[in-house]
C-alpha positions as CSV (number, residue, x, y, z in Angstrom):
1,M,82.6,59.6,51.8
2,K,83.9,58.6,55.2
3,E,80.5,57.5,56.3
4,F,80.2,55.4,53.1
5,V,83.6,53.8,53.7
6,A,82.7,53.2,57.4
7,G,79.4,51.6,56.3
8,R,81.2,49.3,53.9
9,T,83.7,48.4,56.7
10,E,80.8,47.7,59.1
11,D,79.2,45.5,56.4
12,R,82.4,43.5,55.9
13,N,82.6,43.0,59.7
14,R,79.1,41.7,59.8
15,E,80.0,39.2,57.1
16,M,83.1,37.9,59.0
17,A,82.9,34.6,60.8
18,P,82.7,34.7,64.6
19,K,86.3,33.5,64.9
20,E,87.6,36.2,62.6
21,K,85.6,38.9,64.4
22,F,87.0,37.6,67.7
23,S,90.6,37.9,66.5
24,K,90.1,41.4,65.2
25,L,88.5,42.6,68.4
26,F,91.3,41.0,70.4
27,E,94.0,42.8,68.5
28,E,92.1,46.1,69.1
29,L,92.2,45.6,72.9
30,K,95.8,46.9,73.2
31,S,94.9,50.4,72.2
32,C,91.6,50.8,74.1
33,S,90.7,52.4,77.4
34,V,89.6,50.2,80.2
35,S,85.9,50.9,79.6
36,E,86.3,50.3,75.8
37,Q,88.2,47.1,76.5
38,K,85.2,45.9,78.6
39,E,82.8,46.6,75.8
40,K,84.9,44.8,73.3
41,I,85.3,41.8,75.6
42,E,81.6,41.6,76.1
43,E,81.2,41.5,72.3
44,M,84.0,38.8,72.2
45,N,82.1,36.7,74.7
46,R,79.0,36.9,72.6
47,L,81.1,35.7,69.6
48,I,82.5,32.8,71.6
49,D,78.9,31.7,72.2
50,E,78.3,31.5,68.4
51,M,81.5,29.5,67.7
52,N,81.3,25.7,67.0
53,K,83.7,23.3,68.6
54,E,86.2,23.4,65.7
55,E,86.3,27.2,65.9
56,L,86.8,27.1,69.6
57,Y,89.7,24.6,69.4
58,S,91.4,26.8,66.8
59,T,90.8,30.0,68.8
60,F,91.7,29.0,72.4
61,T,95.3,28.2,71.7
62,K,98.5,28.5,73.7
63,E,99.5,31.4,71.5
64,L,96.3,33.3,72.6
65,F,97.0,32.6,76.3
66,E,100.6,33.8,75.9
67,K,99.4,37.0,74.2
68,I,96.9,37.6,77.1
69,D,99.7,37.1,79.6
70,K,102.0,39.5,77.8
71,M,99.3,42.1,77.6
72,I,98.7,41.8,81.4
73,E,102.5,42.1,82.0
74,E,102.7,45.2,79.9
75,E,99.6,46.7,81.5
76,K,97.8,46.8,78.2
77,L,95.0,44.6,79.6
78,T,93.6,45.0,83.1
79,M,93.3,41.9,85.2
80,E,89.6,42.6,85.7
81,N,89.0,42.6,82.0
82,A,91.2,39.6,81.5
83,I,89.2,37.7,84.0
84,L,86.0,38.8,82.3
85,L,87.2,37.2,79.0
86,L,88.9,34.1,80.5
87,K,85.9,33.1,82.7
88,H,83.6,33.1,79.7
89,M,86.1,31.1,77.7
90,G,86.3,28.5,80.4
91,Y,82.5,28.5,80.9
92,C,82.0,27.7,77.2
93,N,84.7,25.1,77.2
94,I,82.8,23.1,79.8
95,L,79.3,23.7,78.4
96,K,80.4,22.5,74.9
97,S,82.6,19.7,76.3
98,I,85.7,21.2,74.8
99,Y,88.9,19.8,76.3
100,I,91.7,22.3,75.6
101,E,94.9,21.8,77.5
102,D,96.8,24.8,76.1
103,F,96.0,27.0,79.1
104,F,97.8,24.5,81.4
105,F,101.0,24.8,79.4
106,S,100.9,28.6,79.0
107,S,102.7,31.2,81.1
108,L,99.3,32.6,81.9
109,N,98.6,29.5,84.0
110,G,101.8,30.2,85.9
111,R,100.7,33.8,86.5
112,F,97.4,32.6,88.0
113,W,99.1,30.0,90.1
114,E,101.4,32.7,91.6
115,M,98.7,35.3,92.1
116,I,96.4,32.8,93.9
117,D,99.3,31.6,96.1
118,D,100.4,35.2,96.9
119,E,96.8,36.4,97.6
120,E,96.0,33.4,99.7
121,K,99.1,34.0,101.9
122,K,98.1,37.6,102.8
123,K,95.5,36.5,105.4
124,E,94.2,39.8,106.9
125,K,94.9,42.0,103.9
126,R,93.5,39.4,101.4
127,N,91.3,40.6,98.5
128,E,88.6,37.9,98.8
129,K,86.8,39.0,95.6
130,L,89.9,38.9,93.5
131,L,91.0,35.6,95.0
132,A,87.6,34.0,94.3
133,E,87.7,35.2,90.7
134,L,91.3,34.1,90.2
135,C,90.3,30.6,91.5
136,E,87.2,30.6,89.3
137,C,89.3,31.3,86.2
138,Y,91.9,28.8,87.1
139,V,89.5,26.0,87.7
140,L,87.3,26.8,84.7
141,L,90.3,26.6,82.3
142,N,92.3,23.7,83.8
143,I,91.0,20.4,82.6
144,G,91.2,17.7,85.3
145,D,94.0,19.4,87.2
146,S,94.9,17.3,90.3
147,S,97.3,19.8,91.8
148,Q,97.3,21.0,95.4
149,L,96.0,24.4,94.1
150,I,92.6,22.8,93.4
151,S,92.1,22.1,97.1
152,V,93.0,25.8,97.8
153,C,90.5,27.0,95.2
154,V,87.4,24.9,96.1
155,P,86.6,26.6,99.4
156,Y,86.9,30.1,98.0
157,L,84.5,29.1,95.1
158,L,82.0,27.6,97.5
159,E,82.2,30.7,99.7
160,A,81.6,33.0,96.7
161,A,78.6,31.0,95.6
162,L,77.1,31.2,99.1
163,K,77.6,34.9,99.3
164,K,75.5,35.5,96.2
165,E,72.2,36.1,97.9
166,D,70.7,38.4,95.3
167,E,68.5,36.3,93.0
168,N,68.5,38.5,89.9
169,E,69.6,37.1,86.6
170,E,73.1,38.4,86.7
171,A,73.8,36.9,90.2
172,Q,72.2,33.6,89.1
173,K,74.5,33.5,86.1
174,E,77.6,34.2,88.2
175,V,76.6,31.4,90.7
176,E,76.0,29.1,87.7
177,M,79.5,29.8,86.4
178,I,81.1,29.2,89.8
179,L,79.3,25.9,90.3
180,L,80.0,24.8,86.7
181,A,83.7,25.5,87.4
182,L,83.5,23.1,90.3
183,T,82.4,20.3,88.0
184,N,85.7,20.8,86.2
185,V,87.4,19.5,89.3
186,G,88.2,16.0,88.3
187,Y,87.8,12.8,90.3
188,I,90.4,13.7,92.9
189,I,90.4,13.4,96.7
190,I,89.5,16.6,98.5
191,D,89.1,16.7,102.3
192,E,85.5,16.8,103.4
193,E,86.1,19.8,105.6
194,L,86.9,21.9,102.6
195,Y,83.6,21.4,100.8
196,L,80.9,19.3,102.5
197,N,79.0,21.7,104.7
198,E,79.1,24.4,102.0
199,I,77.8,22.2,99.1
200,K,75.1,20.8,101.4
201,E,74.0,24.3,102.3
202,I,73.9,25.3,98.6
203,I,71.8,22.3,97.7
204,E,69.5,22.5,100.7
205,Y,68.9,26.3,100.3
206,H,67.9,25.6,96.6
207,Q,65.5,22.8,97.7
208,E,63.7,25.4,99.9
209,H,64.0,28.6,97.9
210,H,64.6,27.5,94.3
211,N,67.3,30.1,93.8
212,L,69.6,28.3,91.3
213,T,69.3,27.8,87.6
214,H,68.8,24.2,86.4
215,L,72.5,24.1,85.3
216,A,73.8,25.5,88.6
217,Y,71.8,22.9,90.6
218,Q,73.0,20.1,88.4
219,S,76.6,21.4,88.8
220,A,76.3,21.4,92.6
221,W,75.2,17.8,92.6
222,G,77.8,16.9,89.9
223,F,80.6,18.1,92.1
224,L,79.3,16.2,95.1
225,I,78.9,12.9,93.1
226,K,82.5,13.2,91.9
227,R,83.6,13.3,95.5
228,F,81.5,10.2,96.2
229,V,83.6,8.2,93.8
230,F,86.4,8.3,96.3
231,D,84.5,8.8,99.5
232,K,81.6,6.3,100.0
233,S,80.9,7.8,103.4
234,L,79.0,10.5,101.6
235,E,76.2,8.1,100.7
236,E,74.1,8.8,103.8
237,V,74.2,12.5,103.0
238,I,73.4,12.1,99.3
239,T,70.6,9.5,99.7
240,N,68.9,10.2,103.0
241,E,69.7,13.8,103.8
242,L,69.7,15.5,100.4
243,H,67.4,12.9,98.6
244,F,69.4,12.6,95.4
245,A,67.0,10.3,93.6
246,R,63.9,12.3,94.4
247,E,65.5,15.6,93.4
248,V,66.9,14.3,90.1
249,E,63.6,12.7,89.1
250,S,61.9,16.1,89.6
251,E,64.6,17.9,87.7
252,L,64.5,15.5,84.8
253,D,60.7,15.7,84.7
254,G,60.8,19.5,84.4
255,L,63.6,19.6,81.8
256,M,62.0,17.0,79.6
257,Q,58.9,19.1,79.3
258,S,61.0,22.1,78.0
259,V,62.3,20.1,75.0
260,D,60.5,19.3,71.7
261,W,62.1,15.8,71.2
262,K,60.7,15.5,67.7
263,K,63.0,18.3,66.5
264,K,66.4,17.4,65.2
265,E,69.4,19.0,67.0
266,E,69.9,21.7,64.4
267,E,66.2,22.7,64.6
268,K,66.2,23.2,68.4
269,E,66.2,26.6,70.1
270,K,69.1,27.6,72.3
271,T,67.1,27.0,75.5
272,E,66.2,23.5,74.3
273,R,69.8,22.6,73.5
274,K,70.8,23.8,77.0
275,A,68.1,21.7,78.6
276,M,69.2,18.6,76.7
277,D,72.8,19.2,77.8
278,I,71.7,19.4,81.4
279,I,69.7,16.2,81.0
280,S,72.8,14.5,79.7
281,R,74.8,15.8,82.6
282,W,72.3,14.5,85.1
283,I,72.3,11.0,83.6
284,S,76.1,10.9,83.7
285,S,76.0,11.8,87.4
286,I,73.3,9.2,88.0
287,R,75.4,6.5,86.3
288,Y,78.4,7.2,88.5
289,Y,76.4,7.1,91.7
290,L,74.2,4.1,90.9
291,K,77.3,2.1,90.1
292,S,78.3,1.7,93.7
293,C,75.6,3.1,96.0
294,H,74.2,0.8,98.7
295,L,71.4,2.7,100.5
296,W,68.8,1.6,97.9
297,N,65.2,2.6,98.3
298,E,62.0,3.0,96.2
299,E,62.9,6.5,95.2
300,Y,65.6,5.0,92.9
301,V,63.0,2.9,91.1
302,E,61.1,6.1,90.3
303,L,64.4,7.7,89.1
304,I,65.1,4.8,86.8
305,S,61.6,5.1,85.4
306,R,62.4,8.7,84.6
307,I,65.5,7.6,82.7
308,V,63.3,5.2,80.8
309,D,61.2,8.2,79.8
310,V,64.3,10.0,78.6
311,L,65.4,6.9,76.6
312,R,62.1,6.7,74.8
313,A,61.9,10.4,74.1
314,S,65.4,10.6,72.7
315,R,65.4,7.5,70.5
316,D,64.5,9.2,67.2
317,N,66.9,12.2,67.1
318,H,69.2,12.0,70.0
319,S,70.8,8.5,70.2
320,E,73.8,9.7,72.2
321,I,71.5,10.5,75.2
322,G,69.8,7.1,74.8
323,E,73.2,5.4,74.9
324,E,73.9,7.2,78.2
325,C,70.6,6.0,79.6
326,I,71.5,2.4,78.8
327,R,74.9,2.9,80.5
328,S,72.9,3.9,83.6
329,F,70.9,0.7,83.4
330,N,74.3,-1.2,83.1
331,A,75.5,0.6,86.3
332,V,72.4,-0.6,88.2
333,A,72.8,-4.2,86.9
334,K,76.5,-4.2,88.0
335,N,75.6,-3.1,91.5
336,R,75.1,-6.1,93.7
337,A,73.4,-4.0,96.3
338,V,70.5,-3.5,93.9
339,K,67.8,-6.1,93.4
340,L,67.2,-6.8,89.7
341,D,63.5,-6.5,90.1
342,A,64.1,-2.7,90.3
343,L,65.0,-2.9,86.6
344,L,61.8,-4.8,85.9
345,K,59.5,-2.5,87.9
346,S,61.0,0.6,86.5
347,G,60.5,-0.4,82.9
348,A,64.2,-0.5,82.1
349,I,64.1,-4.0,80.7
350,D,61.0,-3.3,78.6
351,A,62.7,-0.2,77.2
352,A,65.9,-2.0,76.4
353,L,64.0,-4.8,74.6
354,E,62.1,-2.2,72.6
355,E,65.4,-0.4,71.6
356,I,67.3,-3.5,70.5
357,Q,64.5,-4.4,68.1
358,R,64.5,-1.0,66.3
359,P,66.0,-1.3,62.9
360,T,67.6,2.2,63.3
361,S,69.4,1.3,66.6
362,N,73.1,2.0,66.0
363,E,76.0,-0.3,66.8
364,R,77.1,1.5,69.9
365,M,73.6,1.3,71.3
366,A,73.3,-2.4,70.4
367,S,76.5,-3.2,72.2
368,E,75.4,-1.3,75.4
369,I,72.1,-3.2,75.4
370,L,73.8,-6.5,74.9
371,R,76.1,-5.7,77.8
372,F,73.0,-4.9,79.9
373,F,71.4,-8.3,79.2
374,Q,74.7,-10.1,79.7
375,L,74.9,-8.6,83.2
376,I,71.3,-9.5,84.0
377,S,71.8,-13.1,82.7
378,L,75.0,-13.5,84.8
379,R,73.3,-12.3,88.0
380,L,70.1,-14.5,87.5
381,K,72.4,-17.5,87.2
382,E,73.8,-16.9,90.7
383,K,71.9,-18.8,93.4
384,E,71.0,-17.1,96.7
385,E,71.8,-18.7,100.0
386,D,68.7,-17.3,101.7
387,E,65.6,-19.3,100.8
388,M,63.3,-16.3,100.4
389,E,65.8,-14.5,98.2
390,E,66.3,-17.6,96.1
391,A,62.5,-17.9,95.6
392,K,62.5,-14.2,94.5
393,R,65.4,-14.9,92.1
394,K,63.5,-17.8,90.5
395,E,60.3,-15.8,90.2
396,L,62.2,-12.9,88.6
397,K,64.0,-15.3,86.3
398,R,60.6,-16.7,85.2
399,K,59.2,-13.3,84.5
400,M,62.3,-12.3,82.5
401,F,62.2,-15.5,80.5
402,E,58.5,-15.0,79.6
403,K,59.1,-11.3,78.7
404,M,62.1,-12.1,76.5
405,E,60.2,-15.0,74.8
406,E,57.3,-12.7,74.1
407,E,59.5,-10.1,72.5
408,G,61.4,-12.7,70.4
409,Y,64.6,-11.6,72.1
410,E,66.6,-14.9,71.4
411,E,66.0,-14.4,67.6
412,I,67.4,-10.9,67.9
413,I,70.5,-12.1,69.7
414,I,71.1,-14.8,67.1
415,S,70.7,-12.2,64.3
416,L,73.4,-10.1,66.1
417,H,75.8,-13.0,66.6
418,E,77.9,-12.4,63.6
419,R,78.4,-8.8,64.7
420,L,79.4,-9.6,68.3
421,N,83.1,-9.8,67.6
422,T,83.0,-6.5,65.8
423,L,81.0,-4.8,68.5
424,K,83.3,-6.2,71.2
425,R,86.4,-4.9,69.4
426,K,84.9,-1.5,68.7
427,Y,83.2,-0.7,71.9
428,F,84.5,-2.9,74.7
429,Y,87.9,-4.0,75.9
430,G,89.0,-7.3,77.5
431,D,86.2,-9.8,78.1
432,E,83.4,-7.4,78.8
433,L,81.3,-8.4,75.8
434,S,80.9,-12.2,75.5
435,L,80.9,-14.0,72.2
436,N,78.7,-16.8,73.7
437,I,75.0,-16.3,72.8
438,S,73.8,-18.1,75.9
439,D,75.5,-15.4,78.1
440,Y,72.8,-13.0,76.9
441,S,69.8,-15.2,77.5
442,V,67.7,-16.3,80.5
443,Y,66.6,-19.9,80.8
444,I,64.2,-21.5,83.4
């Protein structure tokens, strides 16, 4: 009879939603041994992977963090096991673009702050492994924290990533989590001496030995590009030493081949969804960099060509990635250090013209493309003082005019005129999207 009841209970557990199973297992942690706690937490982490965004938001609450803090205080949950759970929570938050601020406002956040500060002050008797894991948890769970503690955490995270020499799957996953944590460091100023040599070593070692996962490699670059936003002196390192454009082009090429773009999102395998997420992260990093870089070379033309490939591949089932591609083109068009012929040679202009003619192109995409042609039109109207550059401008202007005329671009703009005001109000602020049709056209 007991076996029958146990079987029925097990069946009911299998029918429970991941969130409910998670809550049940969490309550059971208080009465478990350390090894049993670890097993339950590993199961809880698998359940976290299965949850959708709505479930994650309703699970990762301040109340949960307060309970974890109390269990640590009362020694009902070991710090080692708490870290095992919290790291995975933070990892999934970032992977699934969940922005939960409840950890920041919880007493658990204060506990981590104090423990990091106390451990860091120990100097000779410091527990380096514990300190690195505390920092990892703290950075993974704090969204855009700009506190001084972030600058304390960054060197320990980089050091921990560098120490992981074993290339087995478990070590790779741990390095991936550390580097992903670093992408959670917002656009804040950090002294170069705290990160530059280490992040360069991580990137260069991968370029030679290919020891990182795709996500880990993107995360290392993502962290560096965020530093570039405030420190333009990094451009020489990024462009000429680490060859950002060449590396990203290669990564995008490989990732694109691992995705069946004809499948809809819900039909994709887990590995395909992860690859697409990494592609999206790359394009976001590219956009931030191309917006203000100055050391332009032919490698960037090839990189934009690869973004064109992503745009065309994503257009049927993944418009949000396509929108990000167009925003990258906009970033290039805004950058006065970049010659506009790069957009012509790379195929970006052709791809944008194709996209705006598609009847299924959504409003957000249309508004981004209009902004793209508005930026091009503005720059082609600006005369160059240098005679050779002025001749190039006129030739480019002629090519653009012929291409737009061939594609019936002006008729498309006219057909969108009535929607311009709506598009501007919904997707742009200030005067970014003009209501004047001529501002989107090129005339000889």
